[in-house]
Structure formats: C-alpha cells, structure tokens
C-alpha positions in Angstrom: 8.5 0.6 -10.9 10.0 1.5 -7.6 8.9 4.4 -5.5 11.2 7.4 -5.0 13.1 7.1 -1.7 11.8 10.4 -0.5 8.2 9.3 -1.1 8.8 6.0 0.6 10.5 7.5 3.7 7.6 10.0 4.0 5.1 7.2 3.9 7.0 5.3 6.5 7.2 8.4 8.7 3.5 9.0 8.4 2.2 5.4 9.1 4.8 3.9 11.5 3.7 2.7 14.9 6.9 3.4 16.8 10.2 5.2 16.0 12.1 2.3 14.5 9.1 0.8 12.7 9.5 -0.1 9.0 7.6 -3.4 8.7 4.3 -3.1 10.5 1.2 -4.0 8.5 0.2 -0.3 8.4 3.5 0.7 6.8 3.4 -2.2 4.3 -0.2 -1.4 3.2 0.7 2.3 2.8 3.7 1.6 0.7 1.7 -0.9 -1.4 -1.0 1.7 -1.9 1.5 4.2 -3.1 2.9 1.7 -5.6 -0.6 0.7 -6.8 -1.5 4.4 -7.4 1.8 4.9 -9.3 1.1 1.8 -11.5 -2.5 2.9 -12.2 -1.2 6.2 -13.5 1.3 4.2 -15.6 -1.5 2.2 -17.2 -3.3 5.3 -18.3 -0.5 6.0 -20.7 0.7 2.4 -21.4 -2.5 0.5 -21.9 -0.9 -2.7 -23.3 1.7 -3.3 -20.6 0.3 -6.6 -19.5 3.4 -7.8 -17.6 3.3 -4.9 -15.2 -0.5 -5.4 -14.9 0.2 -8.9 -13.4 2.6 -7.2 -10.9 -0.2 -4.8 -10.0 -2.6 -7.7 -9.4 -0.1 -9.3 -7.1 0.3 -6.1 -5.2 -3.4 -5.7 -4.8 -3.7 -9.3 -3.5 -0.8 -8.8 -1.0 -2.4 -5.6 0.3 -5.8 -7.3 0.6 -4.1 -10.1 2.7 -2.4 -7.6 4.9 -5.6 -5.7 5.5 -7.4 -9.0 6.4 -4.7 -9.8 8.9 -4.8 -6.3 10.4 -8.6 -6.5 10.6 -8.5 -9.8 12.4 -5.8 -8.7 14.9 -6.7 -5.1 15.6 -10.0 -3.7 14.1 -9.4 -0.2 15.4 -6.0 0.1 13.7 -7.6 -1.3 10.5 -10.4 1.3 10.5 -8.0 4.2 11.0 -5.7 2.9 8.3 -8.4 2.5 5.6 -9.9 5.9 6.5 -6.4 7.6 6.2 -5.6 5.9 2.9 -9.0 6.3 1.4 -9.4 2.6 0.7 -13.0 1.5 0.3 -14.2 -1.7 2.0 
C-alpha cells in the first residue's frame, strides 16, 4: 500500500533538513511512520491479511534501525523527531 503522492510530498516538506533533502533519516522515519499508520488502519478492517502484516513488521524494524542511527549520531535531532511524530520511546 503506497502513500498518496500529496501526502508523501507534504511529509517530505515538513521533515526535510535542507531544500533538496529527500533521504535524510528524519524524512525516511516520517514516511515510514505514515505508511505504518496507514497499514494499522488497514488491519482494523482486514484482520487476516498476514502477508501485509509481515511487511508492516519489516517497516517497523527499519524505522527502529533508522531511529537508533539518528540517536547515536545526533540526539537533539532524534528527540525533536520523536516528539513531532509522537513516537514513544
């Protein structure tokens, strides 16, 4: 399930570090968070969709690795990101 291009562009605009940024850890985590939220809504309707559930688990693991990287490199950026996304940790 892909994000709509308008939603994705809005997320990139909100979390980018500089004007041509599309791949910083903040942007990647924000996009993954949007996809995770979309999939959790999907699972409320389609409870037995186990193939997509595996994809969700892979996305959560990738987001966790990116957050660990960001926390080790720049803790201030990490803290502002988790507060703005509302991620608990």
